LONUPA-801779 format. One line per 2 residues: number of its first residue (from 1); their letters; for each residue x, y, z of C-alpha. Coordinates in steps of 0.2 Angstrom, whole numbers, plus 5000, padded with zeros to 4 digits. Example, Ala and Ser with C-alpha at 12.3 -4.5 7.8 and 13.67 -1.06 7.14 Angstrom:
BEGIN
1	as	5062 4978 5039; 5068 4995 5036
END
This chain:
BEGIN
1	el	5000 5000 5001; 5015 5011 5003
3	fr	5022 5010 4986; 5014 5013 4968
5	la	5021 5019 4950; 5021 5037 4948
7	pe	5028 5049 4934; 5046 5054 4938
9	gg	5045 5068 4951; 5030 5060 4959
11	sl	5018 5072 4949; 5007 5072 4934
13	sg	5017 5089 4927; 5032 5076 4927
15	lm	5024 5064 4916; 5019 5078 4904
17	rs	5037 5085 4904; 5043 5068 4899
19	lg	5033 5067 4883; 5042 5072 4866
21	pa	5040 5069 4849; 5042 5051 4843
23	id	5044 5046 4826; 5041 5029 4815
25	ld	5051 5031 4799; 5044 5015 4793
27	ng	5063 5008 4792; 5060 4994 4803
29	ag	5067 5002 4819; 5049 5006 4826
31	il	5045 5022 4834; 5059 5030 4842
33	pa	5061 5048 4851; 5066 5061 4838
35	wr	5083 5064 4845; 5088 5046 4843
37	hg	5084 5048 4823; 5099 5061 4824
39	st	5101 5080 4822; 5092 5081 4804
41	ia	5075 5075 4811; 5077 5087 4824
43	sl	5080 5102 4812; 5067 5096 4801
45	lr	5055 5096 4815; 5060 5115 4818
47	ia	5057 5119 4801; 5039 5112 4801
49	ea	5036 5120 4816; 5042 5137 4810
51	la	5032 5133 4794; 5016 5129 4803
53	ls	5017 5146 4812; 5019 5157 4797
55	gs	5003 5166 4792; 4998 5183 4784
57	rn	4997 5192 4801; 5008 5182 4811
59	il	5024 5188 4819; 5039 5175 4819
61	av	5054 5177 4830; 5067 5165 4828
63	da	5083 5164 4837; 5100 5157 4829
65	lg	5090 5153 4813; 5101 5140 4802
67	dg	5109 5133 4818; 5109 5113 4814
69	ld	5104 5116 4795; 5115 5117 4780
71	pa	5116 5134 4772; 5105 5129 4757
73	sa	5090 5124 4769; 5092 5138 4780
75	vh	5091 5151 4766; 5074 5143 4759
77	la	5067 5142 4777; 5071 5161 4779
79	sv	5065 5165 4763; 5048 5154 4765
81	mr	5045 5163 4783; 5049 5180 4775
83	rl	5035 5177 4761; 5022 5169 4771
85	ag	5023 5179 4789; 5017 5196 4792
87	qv	5034 5200 4800; 5049 5189 4804
89	wv	5064 5195 4817; 5077 5184 4814
91	tt	5094 5182 4824; 5108 5171 4814
93	rl	5126 5169 4812; 5125 5162 4794
95	hs	5128 5177 4781; 5117 5166 4769
97	va	5102 5169 4779; 5103 5188 4779
99	ei	5105 5189 4760; 5087 5185 4757
101	fe	5084 5202 4767; 5086 5220 4760
103	pk	5101 5228 4767; 5089 5241 4776
105	ev	5080 5227 4785; 5097 5220 4793
107	ir	5101 5228 4810; 5117 5223 4819
109	lg	5119 5225 4837; 5134 5228 4847
111	ra	5144 5233 4861; 5156 5247 4862
113	rd	5172 5246 4871; 5165 5257 4884
115	gs	5151 5244 4887; 5137 5255 4877
117	rf	5126 5246 4866; 5123 5251 4848
119	ac	5114 5247 4832; 5119 5248 4815
121	qf	5107 5248 4800; 5109 5252 4782
123	rs	5099 5266 4774; 5094 5267 4756
125	pt	5110 5274 4747; 5108 5293 4743
127	tk	5125 5296 4736; 5136 5288 4721
129	se	5148 5281 4736; 5134 5274 4746
131	ai	5128 5265 4730; 5145 5258 4728
133	vl	5146 5252 4745; 5129 5244 4742
135	kh	5137 5234 4729; 5148 5224 4741
137	wh	5134 5219 4752; 5132 5201 4748
139	rn	5150 5198 4743; 5160 5206 4756
141	ll	5150 5214 4770; 5137 5199 4773
143	pa	5150 5186 4777; 5158 5199 4788
145	ls	5142 5203 4798; 5146 5191 4813
147	yr	5163 5198 4817; 5169 5212 4829
149	sv	5181 5221 4817; 5184 5220 4798
151	iv	5200 5223 4789; 5198 5228 4770
153	ve	5214 5226 4761; 5217 5232 4742
155	gp	5215 5215 4733; 5215 5195 4732
157	hd	5234 5195 4733; 5235 5205 4748
159	fa	5221 5194 4756; 5230 5178 4751
161	al	5247 5184 4758; 5239 5188 4776
163	ha	5228 5173 4777; 5245 5163 4773
165	la	5254 5172 4785; 5241 5170 4800
167	ir	5241 5151 4796; 5260 5152 4798
169	lf	5261 5160 4814; 5247 5148 4821
171	ke	5257 5133 4815; 5275 5140 4820
173	sg	5270 5149 4837; 5252 5147 4841
175	el	5248 5164 4838; 5229 5165 4836
177	lp	5220 5167 4820; 5211 5185 4816
179	at	5194 5175 4816; 5198 5169 4833
181	rg	5200 5186 4839; 5183 5193 4831
183	vc	5193 5199 4815; 5188 5195 4796
185	ii	5198 5200 4783; 5190 5205 4766
187	sa	5197 5210 4748; 5191 5227 4742
189	ga	5197 5221 4725; 5184 5207 4725
END
């Protein structure tokens, strides 16, 4: 009379917390928890959930869009959500995800050396020089979006030389690579 079977933690809410998606892929393995099928299935479930929530009046907020997905799938998901939802608020570390948005729709948040926060946002170009900068958006600026600092060198030879030097310094003396320090090197000549 003192012993009985109860959900983990002894409460019914513990039973509800232990429930999770289980899938039968009809491959002879039977019904397995989603996490046992690997990261691809978990990513597909996240995609399905995001697409199910996409509606013309919905506002979607997605943190780290693209994590666990290949770049092509992440871009496709972002573009479908952008088309179907009323608004899409996305954080990402993949520049390919940001490519489907207009430059003025991308906001980069940061923190200055003094600790104050700032936000950077492109505006529509009003001068010829701003229009030229905008041409470099996809090729140079988006790949550097997640770095703290960007070094712009004159051309591809300068880029190749600095990259080779960084690799050599790392191999010979353990000097950290620029990316490790939050620095991206891009070529203006590209």
